[in-house]
N, CA, C and O atoms as CSV, one atom per row, in Angstrom:
chain,resi,resn,atom,element,x,y,z
A,1,MET,N,N,-97.411,-44.918,23.834
A,1,MET,CA,C,-97.757,-44.134,23.426
A,1,MET,C,C,-96.782,-43.012,22.717
A,1,MET,O,O,-97.189,-42.550,21.651
A,2,GLY,N,N,-95.996,-42.717,23.039
A,2,GLY,CA,C,-95.136,-42.094,22.926
A,2,GLY,C,C,-93.804,-42.313,22.255
A,2,GLY,O,O,-92.821,-41.847,21.679
A,3,GLY,N,N,-94.286,-43.073,22.608
A,3,GLY,CA,C,-92.857,-43.644,21.345
A,3,GLY,C,C,-93.072,-44.249,19.786
A,3,GLY,O,O,-92.404,-44.812,18.919
A,4,ALA,N,N,-94.541,-43.727,20.017
A,4,ALA,CA,C,-95.635,-43.692,18.606
A,4,ALA,C,C,-95.361,-42.953,17.586
A,4,ALA,O,O,-95.210,-43.175,16.385
A,5,SER,N,N,-95.301,-41.623,18.546
A,5,SER,CA,C,-95.391,-40.399,18.507
A,5,SER,C,C,-93.784,-40.001,17.974
A,5,SER,O,O,-93.529,-39.627,16.829
A,6,SER,N,N,-92.927,-40.146,18.909
A,6,SER,CA,C,-91.558,-40.017,18.315
A,6,SER,C,C,-91.529,-40.335,16.925
A,6,SER,O,O,-91.446,-39.497,16.028
A,7,ALA,N,N,-91.629,-42.083,16.709
A,7,ALA,CA,C,-91.435,-42.288,15.196
A,7,ALA,C,C,-92.472,-41.883,14.537
A,7,ALA,O,O,-92.638,-42.883,13.838
A,8,ARG,N,N,-93.319,-41.146,14.224
A,8,ARG,CA,C,-94.070,-40.221,13.319
A,8,ARG,C,C,-93.996,-39.116,12.760
A,8,ARG,O,O,-94.595,-38.628,11.801
A,9,ASP,N,N,-92.862,-38.590,13.730
A,9,ASP,CA,C,-92.588,-37.381,14.114
A,9,ASP,C,C,-90.659,-37.271,12.788
A,9,ASP,O,O,-89.690,-36.594,12.445
A,10,GLN,N,N,-91.018,-37.893,12.721
A,10,GLN,CA,C,-89.071,-38.877,12.338
A,10,GLN,C,C,-90.204,-38.724,11.516
A,10,GLN,O,O,-90.696,-37.614,11.311
A,11,THR,N,N,-90.550,-39.528,11.141
A,11,THR,CA,C,-90.613,-39.625,9.064
A,11,THR,C,C,-91.458,-38.428,8.578
A,11,THR,O,O,-91.653,-38.215,7.381
A,12,LYS,N,N,-91.700,-38.047,9.071
A,12,LYS,CA,C,-92.554,-36.226,8.955
A,12,LYS,C,C,-91.418,-35.926,8.286
A,12,LYS,O,O,-91.693,-35.479,7.173
A,13,THR,N,N,-89.561,-36.018,8.625
A,13,THR,CA,C,-88.656,-35.362,8.166
A,13,THR,C,C,-87.967,-35.885,7.239
A,13,THR,O,O,-86.849,-35.539,6.856
A,14,LEU,N,N,-88.902,-37.087,6.701
A,14,LEU,CA,C,-88.061,-37.288,5.273
A,14,LEU,C,C,-88.688,-37.264,4.307
A,14,LEU,O,O,-89.814,-37.676,4.585
A,15,THR,N,N,-88.602,-36.992,3.222
A,15,THR,CA,C,-89.195,-36.922,1.554
A,15,THR,C,C,-88.241,-37.860,1.490
A,15,THR,O,O,-87.227,-38.216,2.090
A,16,PHE,N,N,-89.572,-38.430,-0.381
A,16,PHE,CA,C,-89.142,-39.660,-1.231
A,16,PHE,C,C,-90.062,-39.971,-1.456
A,16,PHE,O,O,-91.033,-40.254,-0.756
A,17,ASP,N,N,-89.801,-39.963,-3.030
A,17,ASP,CA,C,-91.347,-40.781,-3.543
A,17,ASP,C,C,-91.831,-42.104,-3.304
A,17,ASP,O,O,-91.272,-43.123,-3.707
A,18,GLU,N,N,-93.444,-42.037,-2.288
A,18,GLU,CA,C,-93.828,-42.667,-2.176
A,18,GLU,C,C,-94.674,-43.576,-3.228
A,18,GLU,O,O,-95.431,-44.365,-2.663
A,19,SER,N,N,-94.691,-43.611,-4.469
A,19,SER,CA,C,-94.909,-43.936,-5.564
A,19,SER,C,C,-94.257,-45.195,-5.166
A,19,SER,O,O,-94.909,-46.234,-5.057
A,20,ARG,N,N,-92.864,-45.128,-4.924
A,20,ARG,CA,C,-92.008,-46.287,-4.997
A,20,ARG,C,C,-91.070,-46.575,-3.574
A,20,ARG,O,O,-89.959,-47.101,-3.630
A,21,ILE,N,N,-91.499,-46.284,-2.731
A,21,ILE,CA,C,-90.326,-46.999,-1.489
A,21,ILE,C,C,-92.157,-46.373,-0.496
A,21,ILE,O,O,-93.140,-45.698,-0.804
A,22,ARG,N,N,-91.725,-47.050,0.585
A,22,ARG,CA,C,-92.678,-47.122,1.532
A,22,ARG,C,C,-91.412,-47.722,2.333
A,22,ARG,O,O,-90.650,-48.661,2.107
A,23,VAL,N,N,-91.572,-46.302,3.878
A,23,VAL,CA,C,-91.103,-46.134,4.824
A,23,VAL,C,C,-91.276,-46.676,6.282
A,23,VAL,O,O,-91.508,-45.947,7.246
A,24,LEU,N,N,-91.140,-48.014,6.336
A,24,LEU,CA,C,-91.418,-49.043,7.400
A,24,LEU,C,C,-91.362,-48.283,8.662
A,24,LEU,O,O,-92.325,-47.791,9.250
A,25,ASP,N,N,-89.511,-48.226,9.179
A,25,ASP,CA,C,-89.800,-48.220,10.500
A,25,ASP,C,C,-88.796,-47.374,10.749
A,25,ASP,O,O,-87.648,-47.811,10.661
A,26,THR,N,N,-89.049,-45.820,11.154
A,26,THR,CA,C,-87.848,-45.001,12.570
A,26,THR,C,C,-87.734,-45.112,13.417
A,26,THR,O,O,-88.678,-45.128,14.207
A,27,GLY,N,N,-85.912,-45.326,13.916
A,27,GLY,CA,C,-85.150,-44.949,15.086
A,27,GLY,C,C,-84.308,-43.868,14.779
A,27,GLY,O,O,-83.859,-43.057,13.970
A,28,ALA,N,N,-84.388,-44.538,16.372
A,28,ALA,CA,C,-83.199,-42.615,17.086
A,28,ALA,C,C,-82.344,-42.965,16.140
A,28,ALA,O,O,-82.185,-41.926,15.500
A,29,LEU,N,N,-81.437,-44.128,15.467
A,29,LEU,CA,C,-80.621,-44.103,14.306
A,29,LEU,C,C,-80.706,-44.891,12.821
A,29,LEU,O,O,-79.813,-45.059,11.991
A,30,SER,N,N,-82.285,-45.361,12.795
A,30,SER,CA,C,-82.045,-45.696,11.660
A,30,SER,C,C,-83.691,-45.995,10.859
A,30,SER,O,O,-84.789,-46.041,11.413
A,31,VAL,N,N,-83.320,-46.181,9.228
A,31,VAL,CA,C,-84.533,-45.521,8.498
A,31,VAL,C,C,-84.784,-46.829,7.539
A,31,VAL,O,O,-84.032,-46.901,6.567
A,32,ILE,N,N,-85.883,-48.009,7.721
A,32,ILE,CA,C,-85.695,-48.941,7.239
A,32,ILE,C,C,-87.263,-48.354,5.753
A,32,ILE,O,O,-88.349,-47.792,5.609
A,33,VAL,N,N,-86.234,-49.023,5.123
A,33,VAL,CA,C,-87.134,-47.993,3.745
A,33,VAL,C,C,-87.626,-49.975,2.962
A,33,VAL,O,O,-87.009,-50.985,3.303
A,34,GLN,N,N,-88.769,-49.970,1.991
A,34,GLN,CA,C,-89.266,-51.152,1.316
A,34,GLN,C,C,-89.339,-50.356,0.289
A,34,GLN,O,O,-89.629,-49.170,0.445
A,35,ALA,N,N,-88.966,-51.134,-1.494
A,35,ALA,CA,C,-89.671,-51.046,-1.755
A,35,ALA,C,C,-90.871,-50.968,-2.549
A,35,ALA,O,O,-90.893,-52.108,-3.014
A,36,VAL,N,N,-91.820,-50.417,-2.983
A,36,VAL,CA,C,-93.050,-50.935,-3.399
A,36,VAL,C,C,-93.149,-51.607,-4.827
A,36,VAL,O,O,-93.916,-52.531,-5.097
A,37,THR,N,N,-92.410,-51.110,-5.556
A,37,THR,CA,C,-92.955,-52.350,-6.760
A,37,THR,C,C,-91.703,-53.104,-7.271
A,37,THR,O,O,-90.605,-52.916,-6.748
A,38,ASN,N,N,-91.826,-53.675,-7.957
A,38,ASN,CA,C,-90.020,-54.009,-8.359
A,38,ASN,C,C,-89.131,-53.363,-9.105
A,38,ASN,O,O,-89.172,-53.547,-10.321
A,39,LEU,N,N,-88.405,-52.709,-8.691
A,39,LEU,CA,C,-87.278,-51.589,-8.909
A,39,LEU,C,C,-86.420,-52.446,-10.232
A,39,LEU,O,O,-86.176,-53.645,-10.094
A,40,LYS,N,N,-86.141,-51.945,-11.079
A,40,LYS,CA,C,-85.055,-51.878,-12.169
A,40,LYS,C,C,-83.438,-51.391,-11.835
A,40,LYS,O,O,-82.908,-50.365,-11.409
A,41,GLU,N,N,-82.884,-53.018,-12.375
A,41,GLU,CA,C,-81.391,-52.619,-12.457
A,41,GLU,C,C,-80.783,-50.865,-12.667
A,41,GLU,O,O,-81.038,-50.288,-13.724
A,42,GLY,N,N,-80.027,-50.188,-11.615
A,42,GLY,CA,C,-79.283,-49.075,-12.096
A,42,GLY,C,C,-80.707,-48.164,-11.774
A,42,GLY,O,O,-81.123,-47.535,-12.747
A,43,GLU,N,N,-81.454,-48.042,-10.559
A,43,GLU,CA,C,-82.705,-47.247,-10.868
A,43,GLU,C,C,-82.437,-46.314,-9.761
A,43,GLU,O,O,-81.595,-46.564,-8.898
A,44,ARG,N,N,-83.137,-45.252,-9.779
A,44,ARG,CA,C,-81.888,-44.461,-8.796
A,44,ARG,C,C,-83.875,-43.247,-7.926
A,44,ARG,O,O,-84.811,-42.612,-8.411
A,45,HIS,N,N,-83.401,-43.647,-6.567
A,45,HIS,CA,C,-84.511,-43.323,-5.647
A,45,HIS,C,C,-83.809,-42.379,-4.358
A,45,HIS,O,O,-82.847,-42.873,-3.770
A,46,GLU,N,N,-84.288,-41.087,-3.963
A,46,GLU,CA,C,-83.524,-40.144,-3.202
A,46,GLU,C,C,-84.654,-40.001,-1.862
A,46,GLU,O,O,-85.863,-39.990,-1.630
A,47,ILE,N,N,-83.355,-39.906,-1.201
A,47,ILE,CA,C,-84.368,-40.273,0.396
A,47,ILE,C,C,-83.626,-38.889,0.998
A,47,ILE,O,O,-82.460,-39.015,1.372
A,48,GLY,N,N,-84.305,-37.497,1.107
A,48,GLY,CA,C,-84.098,-36.681,2.390
A,48,GLY,C,C,-84.481,-36.758,3.792
A,48,GLY,O,O,-85.486,-37.149,4.386
A,49,VAL,N,N,-83.246,-36.209,4.165
A,49,VAL,CA,C,-83.500,-36.336,6.016
A,49,VAL,C,C,-83.661,-34.857,6.565
A,49,VAL,O,O,-83.058,-34.217,5.704
A,50,LEU,N,N,-84.017,-34.153,7.282
A,50,LEU,CA,C,-84.145,-33.322,8.289
A,50,LEU,C,C,-83.839,-33.102,8.697
A,50,LEU,O,O,-84.508,-33.346,9.702
A,51,PHE,N,N,-82.553,-32.338,9.146
A,51,PHE,CA,C,-82.317,-32.722,10.626
A,51,PHE,C,C,-83.156,-31.728,12.046
A,51,PHE,O,O,-83.895,-30.769,11.825
A,52,ALA,N,N,-82.974,-32.002,12.782
A,52,ALA,CA,C,-83.690,-31.331,13.784
A,52,ALA,C,C,-83.618,-30.165,14.433
A,52,ALA,O,O,-84.333,-29.196,14.689
A,53,ASP,N,N,-82.485,-30.577,14.628
A,53,ASP,CA,C,-81.352,-29.495,14.975
A,53,ASP,C,C,-81.931,-27.690,14.385
A,53,ASP,O,O,-82.246,-26.777,15.148
A,54,GLY,N,N,-81.916,-27.627,12.678
A,54,GLY,CA,C,-81.894,-26.541,12.222
A,54,GLY,C,C,-81.116,-26.363,11.586
A,54,GLY,O,O,-81.203,-26.157,10.376
A,55,ARG,N,N,-79.768,-26.410,12.502
A,55,ARG,CA,C,-78.163,-25.536,11.957
A,55,ARG,C,C,-77.388,-26.403,10.528
A,55,ARG,O,O,-77.156,-27.567,10.202
A,56,ALA,N,N,-77.236,-25.381,10.118
A,56,ALA,CA,C,-76.937,-25.983,8.607
A,56,ALA,C,C,-75.472,-26.350,8.622
A,56,ALA,O,O,-74.441,-25.858,9.080
A,57,PRO,N,N,-76.009,-28.036,7.528
A,57,PRO,CA,C,-77.186,-28.015,6.229
A,57,PRO,C,C,-78.011,-28.381,7.491
A,57,PRO,O,O,-77.744,-28.844,8.600
A,58,SER,N,N,-79.569,-27.813,6.588
A,58,SER,CA,C,-80.292,-28.723,7.392
A,58,SER,C,C,-80.555,-29.782,6.744
A,58,SER,O,O,-81.418,-30.527,7.208
A,59,ARG,N,N,-80.109,-30.018,5.912
A,59,ARG,CA,C,-80.434,-31.816,4.978
A,59,ARG,C,C,-79.841,-32.561,4.165
A,59,ARG,O,O,-79.506,-32.333,3.003
A,60,ALA,N,N,-79.711,-33.468,4.795
A,60,ALA,CA,C,-79.014,-34.840,4.029
A,60,ALA,C,C,-79.757,-35.680,2.962
A,60,ALA,O,O,-80.926,-36.033,2.812
A,61,ALA,N,N,-78.908,-35.809,2.464
A,61,ALA,CA,C,-79.286,-36.517,1.084
A,61,ALA,C,C,-79.169,-37.295,0.819
A,61,ALA,O,O,-77.995,-37.351,0.454
A,62,PHE,N,N,-80.111,-39.175,0.543
A,62,PHE,CA,C,-79.437,-40.000,0.119
A,62,PHE,C,C,-79.541,-40.685,-1.428
A,62,PHE,O,O,-80.562,-40.433,-2.069
A,63,VAL,N,N,-78.735,-41.353,-1.901
A,63,VAL,CA,C,-79.794,-41.836,-3.312
A,63,VAL,C,C,-79.970,-43.013,-2.877
A,63,VAL,O,O,-79.497,-43.261,-1.767
A,64,LEU,N,N,-80.423,-43.682,-3.334
A,64,LEU,CA,C,-80.552,-45.369,-3.055
A,64,LEU,C,C,-80.846,-45.529,-4.425
A,64,LEU,O,O,-81.699,-44.812,-4.948
A,65,VAL,N,N,-79.763,-47.053,-5.561
A,65,VAL,CA,C,-79.700,-47.846,-6.151
A,65,VAL,C,C,-79.585,-48.585,-5.549
A,65,VAL,O,O,-79.006,-48.800,-4.484
A,66,THR,N,N,-80.799,-49.633,-6.940
A,66,THR,CA,C,-80.202,-50.764,-7.266
A,66,THR,C,C,-79.770,-51.493,-7.972
A,66,THR,O,O,-79.781,-51.474,-9.203
A,67,ASP,N,N,-79.185,-52.483,-7.022
A,67,ASP,CA,C,-77.718,-52.796,-7.480
A,67,ASP,C,C,-77.440,-54.850,-7.030
A,67,ASP,O,O,-76.614,-55.197,-6.185
A,68,PRO,N,N,-78.202,-55.727,-7.706
A,68,PRO,CA,C,-78.619,-56.964,-7.555
A,68,PRO,C,C,-77.328,-56.893,-6.684
A,68,PRO,O,O,-77.485,-56.263,-5.639
A,69,SER,N,N,-75.905,-57.484,-6.927
A,69,SER,CA,C,-74.704,-57.544,-6.174
A,69,SER,C,C,-74.598,-56.843,-4.933
A,69,SER,O,O,-74.258,-57.425,-3.903
A,70,GLU,N,N,-74.977,-55.153,-4.990
A,70,GLU,CA,C,-74.404,-54.795,-3.702
A,70,GLU,C,C,-75.488,-55.135,-3.053
A,70,GLU,O,O,-76.568,-55.591,-3.429
A,71,MET,N,N,-74.844,-54.710,-1.506
A,71,MET,CA,C,-75.534,-54.371,-0.399
A,71,MET,C,C,-75.685,-53.225,0.400
A,71,MET,O,O,-76.495,-53.196,-0.526
A,72,ASP,N,N,-75.749,-52.375,1.047
A,72,ASP,CA,C,-75.104,-52.103,2.131
A,72,ASP,C,C,-76.442,-51.709,3.197
A,72,ASP,O,O,-77.496,-51.083,3.310
A,73,THR,N,N,-75.729,-52.376,3.679
A,73,THR,CA,C,-77.103,-52.849,5.248
A,73,THR,C,C,-76.803,-51.454,6.224
A,73,THR,O,O,-77.654,-50.576,6.369
A,74,ARG,N,N,-75.054,-51.398,7.043
A,74,ARG,CA,C,-75.572,-49.292,7.197
A,74,ARG,C,C,-74.754,-48.395,6.662
A,74,ARG,O,O,-73.706,-48.723,6.105
A,75,ILE,N,N,-75.115,-47.300,6.767
A,75,ILE,CA,C,-74.318,-46.200,6.569
A,75,ILE,C,C,-74.603,-45.537,7.797
A,75,ILE,O,O,-75.640,-45.370,8.439
A,76,ASP,N,N,-73.409,-45.200,7.959
A,76,ASP,CA,C,-72.750,-43.689,8.763
A,76,ASP,C,C,-72.843,-42.713,8.279
A,76,ASP,O,O,-72.294,-42.600,7.183
A,77,VAL,N,N,-73.805,-41.162,9.021
A,77,VAL,CA,C,-73.294,-40.317,7.784
A,77,VAL,C,C,-72.814,-39.352,9.093
A,77,VAL,O,O,-72.869,-39.736,10.261
A,78,ARG,N,N,-72.171,-37.569,8.510
A,78,ARG,CA,C,-71.980,-37.482,9.458
A,78,ARG,C,C,-71.398,-35.854,9.134
A,78,ARG,O,O,-70.667,-35.579,8.183
A,79,ARG,N,N,-71.944,-34.790,10.237
A,79,ARG,CA,C,-72.616,-33.564,9.300
A,79,ARG,C,C,-71.576,-32.907,8.792
A,79,ARG,O,O,-71.149,-32.225,9.724
A,80,PRO,N,N,-70.946,-32.729,7.876
A,80,PRO,CA,C,-69.944,-31.624,7.789
A,80,PRO,C,C,-69.538,-30.278,9.281
A,80,PRO,O,O,-70.130,-29.200,9.336
A,81,GLU,N,N,-68.815,-30.562,9.969
A,81,GLU,CA,C,-68.581,-29.129,10.451
A,81,GLU,C,C,-68.408,-28.247,9.631
A,81,GLU,O,O,-67.627,-28.139,8.685
A,82,MET,N,N,-69.804,-27.100,10.367
A,82,MET,CA,C,-69.211,-25.917,9.443
A,82,MET,C,C,-68.134,-24.861,10.392
A,82,MET,O,O,-67.787,-24.971,11.568
A,83,PRO,N,N,-67.669,-23.490,9.030
A,83,PRO,CA,C,-66.224,-23.191,9.594
A,83,PRO,C,C,-66.134,-21.689,11.302
A,83,PRO,O,O,-66.386,-20.506,11.532
A,84,ALA,N,N,-65.812,-22.445,11.713
A,84,ALA,CA,C,-66.473,-21.442,13.573
A,84,ALA,C,C,-66.434,-19.588,12.964
A,84,ALA,O,O,-67.169,-18.703,13.402
A,85,ALA,N,N,-65.418,-19.428,11.933
A,85,ALA,CA,C,-65.623,-17.531,11.367
A,85,ALA,C,C,-65.723,-17.745,9.860
A,85,ALA,O,O,-65.203,-18.708,9.297
A,86,PRO,N,N,-66.156,-17.155,9.475
A,86,PRO,CA,C,-65.449,-16.460,7.746
A,86,PRO,C,C,-64.194,-16.301,7.615
A,86,PRO,O,O,-63.552,-15.433,8.207
A,87,CYS,N,N,-63.646,-17.274,6.685
A,87,CYS,CA,C,-62.478,-16.759,6.317
A,87,CYS,C,C,-62.636,-14.777,6.274
A,87,CYS,O,O,-63.554,-13.973,6.110
A,88,PRO,N,N,-61.018,-14.708,6.551
A,88,PRO,CA,C,-61.130,-13.051,6.140
A,88,PRO,C,C,-60.339,-13.203,4.489
A,88,PRO,O,O,-59.403,-13.862,4.036
A,89,ALA,N,N,-61.592,-11.902,3.793
A,89,ALA,CA,C,-60.814,-11.566,2.680
A,89,ALA,C,C,-59.783,-11.813,2.090
A,89,ALA,O,O,-59.442,-12.811,1.455
A,90,GLU,N,N,-58.727,-9.862,2.542
A,90,GLU,CA,C,-57.622,-10.052,2.453
A,90,GLU,C,C,-56.939,-9.075,3.581
A,90,GLU,O,O,-57.392,-7.971,3.885
A,91,ALA,N,N,-55.973,-9.574,4.047
A,91,ALA,CA,C,-54.936,-9.773,5.226
A,91,ALA,C,C,-54.468,-7.921,4.427
A,91,ALA,O,O,-53.709,-7.849,3.460
A,92,GLN,N,N,-55.026,-6.805,5.004
A,92,GLN,CA,C,-54.497,-5.651,5.337
A,92,GLN,C,C,-53.621,-5.149,4.710
A,92,GLN,O,O,-54.234,-4.084,4.770
A,93,PRO,N,N,-52.410,-4.793,3.933
A,93,PRO,CA,C,-50.996,-4.453,4.484
A,93,PRO,C,C,-50.992,-3.521,5.776
A,93,PRO,O,O,-52.002,-2.831,5.633
A,94,ARG,N,N,-50.428,-3.186,6.852
A,94,ARG,CA,C,-50.244,-2.260,7.381
A,94,ARG,C,C,-49.183,-1.353,7.186
A,94,ARG,O,O,-48.072,-1.686,6.773
A,95,ALA,N,N,-49.681,0.318,7.617
A,95,ALA,CA,C,-48.552,1.200,6.987
A,95,ALA,C,C,-47.323,0.950,7.426
A,95,ALA,O,O,-46.960,0.412,8.472
A,96,PRO,N,N,-46.449,1.576,6.156
A,96,PRO,CA,C,-44.583,1.013,6.959
A,96,PRO,C,C,-44.799,1.938,8.194
A,96,PRO,O,O,-45.779,2.572,8.584
A,97,LEU,N,N,-43.773,1.815,8.577
A,97,LEU,CA,C,-43.350,2.373,10.365
A,97,LEU,C,C,-41.509,2.729,9.528
A,97,LEU,O,O,-40.792,2.003,8.841
A,98,PRO,N,N,-41.317,4.298,10.078
A,98,PRO,CA,C,-39.626,4.498,10.072
A,98,PRO,C,C,-38.641,3.483,9.614
A,98,PRO,O,O,-38.035,3.423,8.545
A,99,GLU,N,N,-38.606,2.626,10.740
A,99,GLU,CA,C,-37.609,1.718,10.708
A,99,GLU,C,C,-38.200,0.366,9.166
A,99,GLU,O,O,-37.464,-0.596,8.949
A,100,ASP,N,N,-38.967,0.478,8.671
A,100,ASP,CA,C,-38.773,-0.302,7.726
A,100,ASP,C,C,-38.341,0.308,6.651
A,100,ASP,O,O,-37.900,-0.431,5.771
A,101,PHE,N,N,-38.334,1.590,6.433
A,101,PHE,CA,C,-37.237,1.889,5.434
A,101,PHE,C,C,-35.683,1.932,5.389
A,101,PHE,O,O,-34.957,2.123,4.413
A,102,VAL,N,N,-35.398,1.737,6.523
A,102,VAL,CA,C,-33.989,1.444,7.066
A,102,VAL,C,C,-33.650,0.041,6.565
A,102,VAL,O,O,-32.645,-0.228,5.907
A,103,LEU,N,N,-34.491,-0.732,6.904
A,103,LEU,CA,C,-34.565,-2.302,6.603
A,103,LEU,C,C,-34.657,-2.865,5.200
A,103,LEU,O,O,-34.469,-4.008,4.784
A,104,LEU,N,N,-34.994,-1.751,4.594
A,104,LEU,CA,C,-35.477,-2.597,3.356
A,104,LEU,C,C,-34.333,-1.384,2.583
A,104,LEU,O,O,-34.192,-1.163,1.381
A,105,GLY,N,N,-33.465,-0.593,4.021
A,105,GLY,CA,C,-32.030,-0.081,2.350
A,105,GLY,C,C,-32.269,1.146,1.431
A,105,GLY,O,O,-31.653,1.438,0.406
A,106,TYR,N,N,-33.687,2.044,2.245
A,106,TYR,CA,C,-34.072,3.212,1.542
A,106,TYR,C,C,-33.640,4.206,2.209
A,106,TYR,O,O,-33.599,5.365,1.796
A,107,VAL,N,N,-33.276,3.799,3.329
A,107,VAL,CA,C,-32.523,5.105,3.777
A,107,VAL,C,C,-31.314,4.243,4.705
A,107,VAL,O,O,-31.490,3.137,5.216
A,108,ASP,N,N,-29.940,5.138,4.774
A,108,ASP,CA,C,-28.894,4.451,5.585
A,108,ASP,C,C,-28.392,5.870,6.120
A,108,ASP,O,O,-28.924,6.979,6.094
A,109,GLU,N,N,-26.613,5.212,6.838
A,109,GLU,CA,C,-26.369,6.241,7.494
A,109,GLU,C,C,-26.137,7.207,6.871
A,109,GLU,O,O,-25.461,7.792,7.717
A,110,ALA,N,N,-26.163,7.941,5.936
A,110,ALA,CA,C,-25.970,8.858,4.994
A,110,ALA,C,C,-27.525,9.728,4.314
A,110,ALA,O,O,-27.595,10.652,3.504
A,111,GLY,N,N,-28.839,8.822,5.185
A,111,GLY,CA,C,-29.730,9.333,4.462
A,111,GLY,C,C,-31.107,8.604,3.323
A,111,GLY,O,O,-31.145,7.395,3.094
A,112,VAL,N,N,-31.787,9.260,2.929
A,112,VAL,CA,C,-31.842,9.020,1.486
A,112,VAL,C,C,-31.336,9.687,1.212
A,112,VAL,O,O,-30.825,10.750,1.563
A,113,SER,N,N,-31.510,8.602,-0.073
A,113,SER,CA,C,-30.693,8.265,-0.998
A,113,SER,C,C,-31.384,8.991,-2.251
A,113,SER,O,O,-32.488,8.547,-2.565
A,114,VAL,N,N,-30.616,10.566,-3.365
A,114,VAL,CA,C,-31.546,11.219,-4.058
A,114,VAL,C,C,-31.165,10.915,-5.198
A,114,VAL,O,O,-30.549,9.875,-4.963
A,115,ILE,N,N,-31.088,11.096,-6.353
A,115,ILE,CA,C,-30.493,12.312,-7.334
A,115,ILE,C,C,-31.472,13.180,-7.940
A,115,ILE,O,O,-32.548,12.636,-8.188
A,116,PRO,N,N,-31.366,14.314,-8.218
A,116,PRO,CA,C,-31.439,15.117,-8.741
A,116,PRO,C,C,-31.403,14.944,-10.129
A,116,PRO,O,O,-30.315,14.689,-10.647
A,117,ILE,N,N,-32.897,15.086,-11.155
A,117,ILE,CA,C,-33.319,15.227,-12.351
A,117,ILE,C,C,-32.923,16.738,-12.874
A,117,ILE,O,O,-33.340,17.834,-12.500
A,118,GLU,N,N,-31.992,16.390,-13.847
A,118,GLU,CA,C,-32.184,17.834,-14.359
A,118,GLU,C,C,-32.969,18.355,-15.978
A,118,GLU,O,O,-32.558,17.957,-17.068
A,119,SER,N,N,-33.851,19.066,-15.839
A,119,SER,CA,C,-34.210,19.412,-17.054
A,119,SER,C,C,-33.745,19.516,-18.244
A,119,SER,O,O,-33.157,20.583,-18.417
A,120,VAL,N,N,-33.789,18.426,-19.665
A,120,VAL,CA,C,-33.740,18.745,-20.707
A,120,VAL,C,C,-34.769,18.952,-22.249
A,120,VAL,O,O,-35.523,18.218,-22.889
A,121,ASP,N,N,-34.629,19.365,-22.283
A,121,ASP,CA,C,-35.398,19.894,-23.505
A,121,ASP,C,C,-35.025,19.352,-24.899
A,121,ASP,O,O,-34.886,20.320,-25.646
A,122,ASP,N,N,-34.770,17.985,-25.664
A,122,ASP,CA,C,-34.255,17.062,-26.827
A,122,ASP,C,C,-35.040,17.646,-27.450
A,122,ASP,O,O,-36.147,17.418,-26.960
A,123,GLN,N,N,-35.147,18.660,-28.754
A,123,GLN,CA,C,-36.212,19.156,-29.716
A,123,GLN,C,C,-36.392,17.882,-30.643
A,123,GLN,O,O,-37.523,17.513,-30.961
A,124,ALA,N,N,-35.194,17.185,-31.091
A,124,ALA,CA,C,-34.978,16.444,-32.300
A,124,ALA,C,C,-35.324,14.879,-31.937
A,124,ALA,O,O,-35.486,13.956,-32.735
A,125,GLN,N,N,-35.407,14.838,-30.169
A,125,GLN,CA,C,-35.767,13.323,-30.489
A,125,GLN,C,C,-37.766,13.944,-29.982
A,125,GLN,O,O,-38.754,13.259,-30.244
A,126,GLY,N,N,-37.808,15.086,-29.388
A,126,GLY,CA,C,-39.568,15.270,-28.950
A,126,GLY,C,C,-39.716,14.882,-27.796
A,126,GLY,O,O,-40.819,14.620,-27.316
A,127,LEU,N,N,-38.335,14.764,-27.024
A,127,LEU,CA,C,-38.202,14.464,-25.007
A,127,LEU,C,C,-37.780,15.914,-24.499
A,127,LEU,O,O,-37.053,16.701,-25.106
A,128,ALA,N,N,-38.486,16.136,-23.053
A,128,ALA,CA,C,-38.439,17.032,-22.492
A,128,ALA,C,C,-38.980,17.017,-20.927
A,128,ALA,O,O,-40.114,16.731,-20.543
A,129,THR,N,N,-37.813,17.416,-20.126
A,129,THR,CA,C,-38.196,17.103,-18.932
A,129,THR,C,C,-38.638,18.206,-18.281
A,129,THR,O,O,-38.886,19.256,-18.874
A,130,ASN,N,N,-38.809,17.997,-16.613
A,130,ASN,CA,C,-38.844,18.903,-16.001
A,130,ASN,C,C,-37.986,18.934,-14.989
A,130,ASN,O,O,-37.881,17.719,-14.821
A,131,TRP,N,N,-37.011,19.603,-13.861
A,131,TRP,CA,C,-36.122,19.460,-12.598
A,131,TRP,C,C,-37.434,18.732,-11.826
A,131,TRP,O,O,-38.659,18.843,-11.878
A,132,GLY,N,N,-36.157,17.673,-10.851
A,132,GLY,CA,C,-36.771,16.684,-9.924
A,132,GLY,C,C,-35.906,16.244,-9.633
A,132,GLY,O,O,-34.803,16.659,-9.988
A,133,PHE,N,N,-36.181,14.743,-8.506
A,133,PHE,CA,C,-35.546,14.167,-8.308
A,133,PHE,C,C,-36.115,13.065,-8.358
A,133,PHE,O,O,-37.280,13.046,-8.756
A,134,PHE,N,N,-35.462,11.832,-7.972
A,134,PHE,CA,C,-35.530,10.754,-8.312
A,134,PHE,C,C,-34.456,9.290,-6.820
A,134,PHE,O,O,-33.476,9.589,-6.139
A,135,TYR,N,N,-34.871,8.499,-6.832
A,135,TYR,CA,C,-34.763,8.566,-5.383
A,135,TYR,C,C,-35.295,6.257,-6.153
A,135,TYR,O,O,-36.300,5.581,-6.374
A,136,PRO,N,N,-33.762,6.112,-6.210
A,136,PRO,CA,C,-33.451,5.319,-6.344
A,136,PRO,C,C,-33.588,4.026,-5.536
A,136,PRO,O,O,-33.194,4.149,-4.376
A,137,ILE,N,N,-34.127,2.622,-5.923
A,137,ILE,CA,C,-34.096,1.599,-4.869
A,137,ILE,C,C,-33.582,0.742,-5.596
A,137,ILE,O,O,-33.533,0.307,-6.747
A,138,PRO,N,N,-33.016,0.564,-4.038
A,138,PRO,CA,C,-31.883,-0.806,-2.970
A,138,PRO,C,C,-32.167,-1.746,-4.329
A,138,PRO,O,O,-33.210,-1.774,-4.983
A,139,SER,N,N,-30.548,-2.749,-4.637
A,139,SER,CA,C,-30.643,-3.379,-4.647
A,139,SER,C,C,-29.982,-4.608,-3.732
A,139,SER,O,O,-30.320,-5.775,-3.929
């Protein structure tokens, strides 16, 4: 009695066009179907199977295609494993440390390289600058 109930419960997890396909039997690892009417060559029918454990993805779909020259007697299906954790959006750069400036050549034994900028007022060119400092990037 328990076996018949289990088979009926498994049939409830299938979705298909009952006017075209009949489920003859469901087992622990199999589903046996039969066409209700003669199917035309190339006709396609989907059978959906809901997984019992509720994990994502929750459904697998199979498309039955009639082709008189080919017949699958067995189709093995595996659910793809979901990634354990989401991928990080983008790694955030760490704040630079004092030694980073030395390693990059911004600071040497003489300290930070600085080039003073003089004030310039070139009215003919229409340019003007205020005094300041230029920190060259090492090559």
